[in-house]
N, C-alpha and C positions, 0 to 999 in steps of 0.2 A: 134510531139507528146510531150506532157508534162508529166513528171513523178512526182508524188507526194505521200506523205504518204497515206496509205489506212486508211479510217475511218469506224466506225460502220455504218454510213449512206450509205456507198458504198456496203454494204452486198447484197442487192437485186440483183444488177448487177454482183458483184463478184460471188455470188452463181449460177447465171444463166450461167456464163462462166464455172464455176466448173462443173455444170450439163452437159454442152456440152462435157467437157473432160471425165466425167464418161460415157456418152453415147457411146464414141468411143470403150470402152471395153479394152483399152490398155494404159490408163493414170494413173489409180489408182486402188487399190484393193477395194476402197469404191464403194458401189453400190447405195447409196442415198446421197443427199446433206444434210450435217448436219445443225443444227440450228447455228445461229451466236454464241450463248453462248458456244456450244460445240466446234465449230471451233476455237473460240477465246481462250478457255482454253488450246487448243492443240498446239497453235502457240505462238511464242515469240512476245512480244508486240513491240519490235523494228524491223526494217527491214521488214516492210510490205509496198508494194508499188503498185500503180496502174499506168498504162499508159493510158492517155486519150487524145482525140483530139476532139475539139469543144464540150466539155462536155460529150463525150461518152467514156466510159471505154472500152479499147481494150484488156486488159490483166492485170494480176496481178502476183506478186511474194511474197513469205513469207518464213520464217524460222520456223522450229520446233526443239526442243531439241532432241538430240539422246539418252540422258541418264540423270537421275537425279543425278548421281555421279559427284562430283565437279571436278574431273580430266578431264571430258569431257565438262566442262563449255565453252570452246571455239570452240566446234564442233556443227554444226547444219545441219539439213536436209533441202534441198531446195524443195519448191513447186513452179511451174511456169505453168500458164494456160493462153492461148491466145484464145480470142473469135474466133469462127469458121470463121467469115467473115474477120478477121484480120490476119489470119495465112499466113506465107510466105512473110510478109511485113517488117520484121526486128524488130517487136515489142518485141519479146522474147529476142533478142540480147541486145536491149537497156535496157530492164528491168533487165536482168541478170547482165549486166555491172554495173548498179546502185546498185543492191543488193550486188555484190561483194565489191564495193567501200565502201558502208555503213556498211557492216558486218565487214570489217576491222576496221573502225572507232569505231565500238561497241565492238571490242576485239576478234572477231572470227578468228581463225587461220586455220580452216578447214571447208569447205562446202562439203557436200556429197549429192548424189542423187541416187535413185534407179529407173531404167527406164526399162519398158518392152522392150524386143528385137524387138517387132513389131513397137515400136514408133520411127521410123527412124528420124522424124523431131526433136524430143527431143534429140536423140543421137547427131545429127549434131549440134544442138544448144549448148549443153554442151561442145562439142569439140571446137566449134568456140570461146567460152569465156574462154578456158584454162583448162577445166576439163580433167582428164585423166581416162581412163578405168582401174579399179583395179581388176575386177573379176566378176564372175557370181554366183549368188545363184540359184541353180537348184531347181525347184519345191518348191519354198519357201512359196507359198500361193495359195489358190484357189479363183477363181472368177467364178461365175455361174457354179460351179461344176467342173471346169477345172483347173488343176495345171498349174501355171505360173512360169517361170524363171524371175529373176530380175537382170539387169546389174548394177554394182556399179560404180559410177563415183565420183571422188574426186578433189577438188581444194584446194591446200595448199597456204596460203598467203605467199607472199614474204616480207611482212612488219610486220606481227604479229606472235608471237610464234616462232621466229627464233633464239632466244638466249637461 
């Protein structure tokens, strides 16, 4: 698998993979795939990657800001989505490892993720790449009329923000 920066031209496939995640009911609170313009404005322009093999995108990762306050400028939230046919093949691990490496180069000292408790594959993925469980937000949001908990995971850099 080759990992490369995501481009606007990738959006058709990236959004299809996102839609597969939405369809599971436990990957995001989103219920519809946004337009590229909306998605683009909500995500940091650096640290967007796709994993592809033979020209086929297998998954993607990206970062979103957690706050507009400057004190949180080195903290970002992770999005990671893997195509249904590519799950369980190590795609997510490779993408996350690249994201962690590149996020540190870009000056991020903390990556965080909110994961639904039912999303066991995402929980395992985050643990494999060094995220730690930091807590649970109970009934933090509704999806399809049902309250959902969200598990919080965090990865602190050992290179950035340590002084």
